[in-house]
C-alpha positions, 0 to 999 in steps of 0.5 A: 500500500505505501508504494501505490500511495507514493505513486499517487502523490507523485502523479498528483503533484505533476498534475498540480504543477502543470495546472499551476502554470496554466492558472498563473498565465490565466491570472496574469492575463486577467490582471492585465485585462483589469488594468487595461480596462481601468486605464482605458476608462480613465483616459476615456472619461478624461477625454470626454470631460475635455470634449464637453468643456471645449463644446461648452466654451464654443457655445458660450463664445457663440452666444456672446457673439450673438449677444454683442450683435444684438446690442449693436443692433439696438444701439443703431 
């Protein structure tokens, strides 16, 4: 019985070693995906905020030009 038990442990440890390499690869891949997703979301959020600020500045500039045109029309 001890010989068969010893063979069982050796076979089992080999199997665990092979799966651990695959699991390390998968875990690393998952972590890279999580990091990349967060970086992409952060960049996208900041880009959107800058786009909205620029769009708002353009709207304000357009409204100010329109306001100044109306003031000049009323004076004339």
